[in-house]
SELUM-968367 format. One record per atom (N, C-alpha, C, O): residue number from 1; atom name; x, y, z. Coordinates in Angstrom, 3 decimals, m for minus. Layout:
! SELUM-968367
     i   at          u          v          w
   NUM   CA          X          Y          Z
...
***
This chain:
! SELUM-968367
     i   at          u          v          w
     1    N     86.107    118.532    128.969
     1   CA     85.793    118.326    127.582
     1    C     84.573    119.148    127.182
     1    O     84.585    119.817    126.149
     2    N     83.537    119.102    127.982
     2   CA     82.330    119.852    127.690
     2    C     82.589    121.355    127.764
     2    O     82.068    122.114    126.947
     3    N     83.385    121.785    128.729
     3   CA     83.693    123.211    128.867
     3    C     84.453    123.705    127.648
     3    O     84.188    124.803    127.157
     4    N     85.394    122.911    127.152
     4   CA     86.131    123.304    125.950
     4    C     85.207    123.415    124.748
     4    O     85.367    124.317    123.926
     5    N     84.238    122.505    124.637
     5   CA     83.276    122.567    123.531
     5    C     82.445    123.836    123.621
     5    O     82.144    124.455    122.600
     6    N     82.076    124.224    124.818
     6   CA     81.282    125.451    125.000
     6    C     82.120    126.671    124.651
     6    O     81.621    127.590    124.001
     7    N     83.385    126.703    125.070
     7   CA     84.260    127.826    124.736
     7    C     84.415    127.959    123.223
     7    O     84.346    129.061    122.677
     8    N     84.631    126.801    122.537
     8   CA     84.748    126.848    121.079
     8    C     83.457    127.342    120.451
     8    O     83.481    128.073    119.460
     9    N     82.325    126.942    121.030
     9   CA     81.029    127.361    120.491
     9    C     80.844    128.869    120.600
     9    O     80.349    129.506    119.669
    10    N     81.235    129.432    121.716
    10   CA     81.096    130.888    121.898
    10    C     81.932    131.629    120.858
    10    O     81.475    132.609    120.271
    11    N     83.141    131.163    120.637
    11   CA     84.009    131.802    119.642
    11    C     83.408    131.654    118.252
    11    O     83.385    132.611    117.479
    12    N     82.919    130.450    117.930
    12   CA     82.345    130.216    116.604
    12    C     81.071    131.039    116.400
    12    O     80.854    131.589    115.320
    13    N     80.237    131.123    117.428
    13   CA     79.004    131.910    117.310
    13    C     79.323    133.387    117.089
    13    O     78.637    134.066    116.325
    14    N     80.345    133.873    117.746
    14   CA     80.734    135.266    117.587
    14    C     81.152    135.555    116.143
    14    O     80.936    136.650    115.625
    15    N     81.761    134.535    115.501
    15   CA     82.255    134.714    114.137
    15    C     81.241    134.343    113.058
    15    O     81.521    134.532    111.874
    16    N     80.064    133.818    113.434
    16   CA     79.054    133.394    112.450
    16    C     78.451    134.586    111.719
    16    O     78.320    135.682    112.264
    17    N     78.087    134.331    110.462
    17   CA     77.387    135.345    109.666
    17    C     75.918    134.974    109.596
    17    O     75.562    133.978    108.966
    18    N     75.061    135.760    110.231
    18   CA     73.620    135.570    110.104
    18    C     73.013    134.623    111.113
    18    O     73.681    133.775    111.705
    19    N     71.690    134.809    111.287
    19   CA     70.926    134.052    112.279
    19    C     70.788    132.581    111.909
    19    O     70.856    131.720    112.787
    20    N     70.593    132.271    110.617
    20   CA     70.393    130.884    110.208
    20    C     71.638    130.051    110.528
    20    O     71.532    128.934    111.036
    21    N     72.784    130.587    110.236
    21   CA     74.029    129.875    110.525
    21    C     74.183    129.674    112.024
    21    O     74.634    128.616    112.463
    22    N     73.817    130.673    112.812
    22   CA     73.894    130.542    114.274
    22    C     72.942    129.469    114.789
    22    O     73.311    128.656    115.637
    23    N     71.705    129.473    114.266
    23   CA     70.730    128.461    114.691
    23    C     71.234    127.052    114.360
    23    O     71.144    126.143    115.184
    24    N     71.766    126.882    113.143
    24   CA     72.284    125.567    112.747
    24    C     73.426    125.140    113.652
    24    O     73.504    123.979    114.054
    25    N     74.299    126.061    113.969
    25   CA     75.419    125.711    114.826
    25    C     74.950    125.375    116.240
    25    O     75.452    124.435    116.856
    26    N     73.991    126.140    116.751
    26   CA     73.460    125.854    118.086
    26    C     72.801    124.472    118.124
    26    O     72.953    123.741    119.103
    27    N     72.078    124.114    117.073
    27   CA     71.445    122.797    117.000
    27    C     72.523    121.699    117.016
    27    O     72.398    120.702    117.727
    28    N     73.566    121.902    116.231
    28   CA     74.674    120.944    116.189
    28    C     75.340    120.823    117.563
    28    O     75.644    119.720    118.017
    29    N     75.562    121.955    118.213
    29   CA     76.193    121.952    119.531
    29    C     75.307    121.235    120.548
    29    O     75.804    120.453    121.358
    30    N     74.002    121.495    120.511
    30   CA     73.076    120.839    121.420
    30    C     73.150    119.318    121.246
    30    O     73.179    118.584    122.233
    31    N     73.181    118.844    119.999
    31   CA     73.263    117.405    119.738
    31    C     74.571    116.822    120.270
    31    O     74.579    115.720    120.818
    32    N     75.673    117.552    120.112
    32   CA     76.960    117.066    120.615
    32    C     76.950    116.981    122.134
    32    O     77.457    116.018    122.709
    33    N     76.369    117.994    122.792
    33   CA     76.291    117.983    124.256
    33    C     75.410    116.826    124.721
    33    O     75.740    116.147    125.693
    34    N     74.291    116.599    124.031
    34   CA     73.400    115.496    124.394
    34    C     74.121    114.165    124.253
    34    O     73.934    113.275    125.082
    35    N     74.944    114.011    123.217
    35   CA     75.694    112.768    123.036
    35    C     76.722    112.574    124.135
    35    O     76.929    111.452    124.596
    36    N     77.373    113.657    124.564
    36   CA     78.342    113.563    125.658
    36    C     77.628    113.125    126.932
    36    O     78.132    112.272    127.663
    37    N     76.453    113.707    127.204
    37   CA     75.711    113.345    128.403
    37    C     75.293    111.881    128.361
    37    O     75.387    111.180    129.369
    38    N     74.826    111.408    127.190
    38   CA     74.429    110.006    127.064
    38    C     75.619    109.094    127.319
    38    O     75.496    108.099    128.034
    39    N     76.764    109.422    126.741
    39   CA     77.959    108.607    126.929
    39    C     78.360    108.564    128.400
    39    O     78.672    107.501    128.935
    40    N     78.351    109.731    129.051
    40   CA     78.721    109.782    130.465
    40    C     77.758    108.976    131.322
    40    O     78.183    108.297    132.257
    41    N     76.450    109.042    131.012
    41   CA     75.472    108.280    131.776
    41    C     75.676    106.790    131.562
    41    O     75.482    105.996    132.483
    42    N     76.069    106.402    130.340
    42   CA     76.293    104.988    130.054
    42    C     77.464    104.448    130.866
    42    O     77.395    103.338    131.393
    43    N     78.529    105.220    130.968
    43   CA     79.715    104.736    131.655
    43    C     79.654    104.911    133.166
    43    O     80.418    104.278    133.894
    44    N     78.763    105.753    133.637
    44   CA     78.591    105.897    135.083
    44    C     77.684    104.772    135.551
    44    O     76.515    104.718    135.168
    45    N     78.198    103.897    136.354
    45   CA     77.322    102.876    136.915
    45    C     77.741    102.591    138.352
    45    O     78.862    102.885    138.768
    46    N     76.815    102.018    139.086
    46   CA     77.069    101.735    140.493
    46    C     77.788    100.418    140.690
    46    O     78.210    100.101    141.802
    47    N     77.931     99.662    139.646
    47   CA     78.549     98.359    139.771
    47    C     77.528     97.324    140.215
    47    O     76.485     97.658    140.777
    48    N     77.844     96.076    139.956
    48   CA     76.964     94.964    140.307
    48    C     77.743     94.022    141.217
    48    O     78.853     93.602    140.891
    49    N     77.160     93.703    142.340
    49   CA     77.817     92.812    143.300
    49    C     77.670     91.366    142.835
    49    O     76.577     90.911    142.498
    50    N     78.796     90.658    142.825
    50   CA     78.771     89.225    142.519
    50    C     78.950     88.389    143.774
    50    O     79.050     87.164    143.702
    51    N     78.991     89.048    144.919
    51   CA     79.092     88.330    146.183
    51    C     80.529     88.121    146.631
    51    O     81.461     88.725    146.099
    52    N     80.685     87.252    147.623
    52   CA     81.993     86.982    148.220
    52    C     82.798     86.069    147.309
    52    O     82.340     84.995    146.919
    53    N     84.009     86.513    146.975
    53   CA     84.879     85.730    146.098
    53    C     86.285     85.660    146.676
    53    O     86.667     86.432    147.555
    54    N     87.033     84.708    146.147
    54   CA     88.457     84.616    146.443
    54    C     89.191     84.567    145.112
    54    O     88.813     83.814    144.214
    55    N     90.238     85.369    144.986
    55   CA     91.021     85.391    143.749
    55    C     91.950     84.183    143.744
    55    O     92.799     84.040    144.624
    56    N     91.784     83.317    142.750
    56   CA     92.587     82.094    142.639
    56    C     93.844     82.303    141.809
    56    O     94.928     81.852    142.181
    57    N     93.690     82.991    140.679
    57   CA     94.830     83.246    139.793
    57    C     94.738     84.669    139.285
    57    O     93.666     85.273    139.241
    58    N     95.887     85.181    138.905
    58   CA     95.943     86.555    138.438
    58    C     96.885     86.646    137.245
    58    O     98.004     86.134    137.287
    59    N     96.426     87.302    136.184
    59   CA     97.295     87.586    135.044
    59    C     97.365     89.091    134.892
    59    O     96.804     89.838    135.694
    60    N     98.052     89.523    133.865
    60   CA     98.180     90.961    133.621
    60    C     96.833     91.612    133.302
    60    O     96.627     92.793    133.580
    61    N     95.915     90.831    132.714
    61   CA     94.654     91.411    132.245
    61    C     93.403     90.898    132.948
    61    O     92.337     91.493    132.796
    62    N     93.499     89.816    133.711
    62   CA     92.293     89.241    134.310
    62    C     92.627     88.485    135.585
    62    O     93.785     88.183    135.872
    63    N     91.567     88.187    136.344
    63   CA     91.759     87.342    137.528
    63    C     90.689     86.257    137.525
    63    O     89.551     86.472    137.107
    64    N     91.092     85.092    138.002
    64   CA     90.180     83.962    138.134
    64    C     89.636     84.001    139.550
    64    O     90.396     83.936    140.516
    65    N     88.313     84.107    139.672
    65   CA     87.709     84.192    141.000
    65    C     86.902     82.936    141.296
    65    O     86.283     82.343    140.412
    66    N     86.929     82.555    142.560
    66   CA     86.142     81.439    143.074
    66    C     85.041     82.049    143.940
    66    O     85.308     82.856    144.830
    67    N     83.813     81.653    143.666
    67   CA     82.686     82.171    144.439
    67    C     82.571     81.378    145.739
    67    O     82.262     80.186    145.727
    68    N     82.823     82.050    146.849
    68   CA     82.805     81.415    148.172
    68    C     81.359     81.110    148.558
    68    O     80.458     81.908    148.302
    69    N     81.148     79.954    149.174
    69   CA     79.836     79.531    149.686
    69    C     78.799     79.288    148.591
    69    O     77.599     79.310    148.866
    70    N     79.239     79.059    147.362
    70   CA     78.302     78.700    146.289
    70    C     78.924     77.580    145.464
    70    O     80.109     77.276    145.596
    71    N     78.123     76.986    144.632
    71   CA     78.617     75.964    143.709
    71    C     78.850     76.547    142.319
    71    O     79.057     75.802    141.361
    72    N     78.819     77.858    142.204
    72   CA     79.033     78.492    140.906
    72    C     80.453     78.207    140.422
    72    O     81.385     78.155    141.224
    73    N     80.619     78.021    139.110
    73   CA     81.967     77.759    138.587
    73    C     82.863     78.994    138.716
    73    O     82.392     80.131    138.721
    74    N     84.169     78.731    138.819
    74   CA     85.132     79.836    138.843
    74    C     84.982     80.632    137.544
    74    O     84.567     80.094    136.518
    75    N     85.324     81.911    137.605
    75   CA     85.097     82.791    136.458
    75    C     86.263     83.746    136.281
    75    O     86.765     84.320    137.247
    76    N     86.688     83.908    135.035
    76   CA     87.708     84.910    134.722
    76    C     87.024     86.267    134.593
    76    O     86.037     86.407    133.871
    77    N     87.551     87.257    135.294
    77   CA     87.025     88.625    135.254
    77    C     88.129     89.536    134.714
    77    O     89.218     89.582    135.286
    78    N     87.867     90.256    133.629
    78   CA     88.865     91.227    133.153
    78    C     89.092     92.296    134.223
    78    O     88.136     92.811    134.803
    79    N     90.345     92.626    134.481
    79   CA     90.645     93.645    135.498
    79    C     89.993     94.971    135.156
    79    O     89.630     95.735    136.050
    80    N     89.839     95.253    133.864
    80   CA     89.220     96.511    133.439
    80    C     87.741     96.574    133.796
    80    O     87.148     97.653    133.772
    81    N     87.132     95.431    134.126
    81   CA     85.704     95.393    134.432
    81    C     85.421     95.277    135.923
    81    O     84.262     95.171    136.324
    82    N     86.467     95.296    136.751
    82   CA     86.264     95.302    138.199
    82    C     85.953     96.733    138.610
    82    O     86.734     97.651    138.361
    83    N     84.817     96.902    139.233
    83   CA     84.338     98.232    139.620
    83    C     85.159     98.776    140.785
    83    O     85.705     98.014    141.584
    84    N     85.240    100.095    140.872
    84   CA     86.042    100.741    141.924
    84    C     85.528    100.454    143.333
    84    O     86.286    100.585    144.295
    85    N     84.263    100.066    143.479
    85   CA     83.709     99.748    144.801
    85    C     84.080     98.346    145.279
    85    O     83.787     97.978    146.417
    86    N     84.714     97.575    144.425
    86   CA     85.036     96.192    144.744
    86    C     86.049     96.103    145.885
    86    O     86.985     96.899    145.960
    87    N     85.849     95.126    146.771
    87   CA     86.817     94.872    147.837
    87    C     87.967     94.024    147.313
    87    O     89.010     93.924    147.959
    88    N     87.785     93.425    146.166
    88   CA     88.794     92.593    145.520
    88    C     89.355     93.392    144.354
    88    O     88.648     93.698    143.394
    89    N     90.621     93.720    144.449
    89   CA     91.222     94.571    143.430
    89    C     92.243     93.829    142.585
    89    O     93.206     94.426    142.103
    90    N     92.041     92.552    142.406
    90   CA     92.946     91.791    141.554
    90    C     94.241     91.380    142.227
    90    O     95.283     91.316    141.575
    91    N     94.191     91.100    143.519
    91   CA     95.371     90.613    144.233
    91    C     95.182     89.119    144.476
    91    O     94.145     88.698    144.988
    92    N     96.167     88.331    144.116
    92   CA     96.067     86.886    144.281
    92    C     95.840     86.536    145.756
    92    O     96.540     87.037    146.636
    93    N     94.861     85.676    146.010
    93   CA     94.544     85.258    147.366
    93    C     93.585     86.185    148.099
    93    O     93.132     85.869    149.199
    94    N     93.279     87.315    147.502
    94   CA     92.377     88.282    148.158
    94    C     90.970     87.706    148.261
    94    O     90.524     86.941    147.407
    95    N     90.290     88.095    149.326
    95   CA     88.890     87.692    149.563
    95    C     88.079     88.936    149.833
    95    O     88.532     89.841    150.536
    96    N     86.887     88.987    149.283
    96   CA     86.013     90.120    149.537
    96    C     84.842     90.127    148.574
    96    O     84.679     89.226    147.751
    97    N     84.038     91.160    148.697
    97   CA     82.874     91.318    147.819
    97    C     83.369     91.885    146.492
    97    O     84.064     92.900    146.446
    98    N     82.992     91.203    145.420
    98   CA     83.405     91.619    144.084
    98    C     82.290     92.405    143.414
    98    O     81.157     91.936    143.313
    99    N     82.620     93.594    142.961
    99   CA     81.715     94.407    142.153
    99    C     82.317     94.512    140.766
    99    O     83.511     94.772    140.613
   100    N     81.479     94.308    139.753
   100   CA     81.910     94.490    138.371
   100    C     81.047     95.570    137.735
   100    O     80.023     95.971    138.287
   101    N     81.475     96.032    136.572
   101   CA     80.688     97.062    135.883
   101    C     79.345     96.481    135.457
   101    O     79.232     95.285    135.190
   102    N     78.342     97.327    135.397
   102   CA     77.005     96.891    134.992
   102    C     77.028     96.333    133.573
   102    O     76.340     95.359    133.268
   103    N     77.823     96.958    132.712
   103   CA     77.917     96.488    131.333
   103    C     78.409     95.044    131.286
   103    O     77.831     94.215    130.584
   104    N     79.469     94.739    132.026
   104   CA     80.041     93.400    132.035
   104    C     79.042     92.392    132.626
   104    O     78.861     91.300    132.088
   105    N     78.404     92.767    133.724
   105   CA     77.440     91.875    134.368
   105    C     76.300     91.548    133.406
   105    O     75.879     90.396    133.307
   106    N     75.808     92.552    132.707
   106   CA     74.708     92.341    131.762
   106    C     75.184     91.447    130.601
   106    O     74.481     90.518    130.201
   107    N     76.358     91.729    130.077
   107   CA     76.906     90.972    128.951
   107    C     77.071     89.499    129.311
   107    O     76.801     88.625    128.487
   108    N     77.514     89.218    130.544
   108   CA     77.789     87.848    130.973
   108    C     76.610     87.189    131.678
   108    O     76.683     86.013    132.034
   109    N     75.520     87.934    131.885
   109   CA     74.357     87.381    132.567
   109    C     74.618     87.113    134.045
   109    O     74.186     86.096    134.588
   110    N     75.332     88.039    134.689
   110   CA     75.720     87.864    136.085
   110    C     74.965     88.843    136.984
   110    O     74.300     89.760    136.502
   111    N     75.077     88.636    138.276
   111   CA     74.606     89.632    139.237
   111    C     73.263     89.348    139.823
   111    O     72.685     88.271    139.683
   112    N     72.793     90.379    140.494
   112   CA     71.573     90.271    141.297
   112    C     70.332     90.161    140.453
   112    O     69.228     90.063    140.988
***
């Protein structure tokens, strides 16, 4: 995506009339690139460990997990918020360390 934006910028700069128009376009391009970087940094996360869990129930969109060795209540976790590092991938009866996205953990007040 970023490479395509740069290619379009080179073509547009080549076709620009005058230095002022080029400067304005470069400023606009810089802001767009900065926004892409911010978005990518926001979505890149290491995940948050919620500890050892067992999947009790599974639906198309979420799984109900039981926190092993704690008195914490069971919790529904959207499958879209299970981090790729998780040992539990939404399989009924699975046991392992559950990692969720940092965004979800922060929103729900979960994690370390």
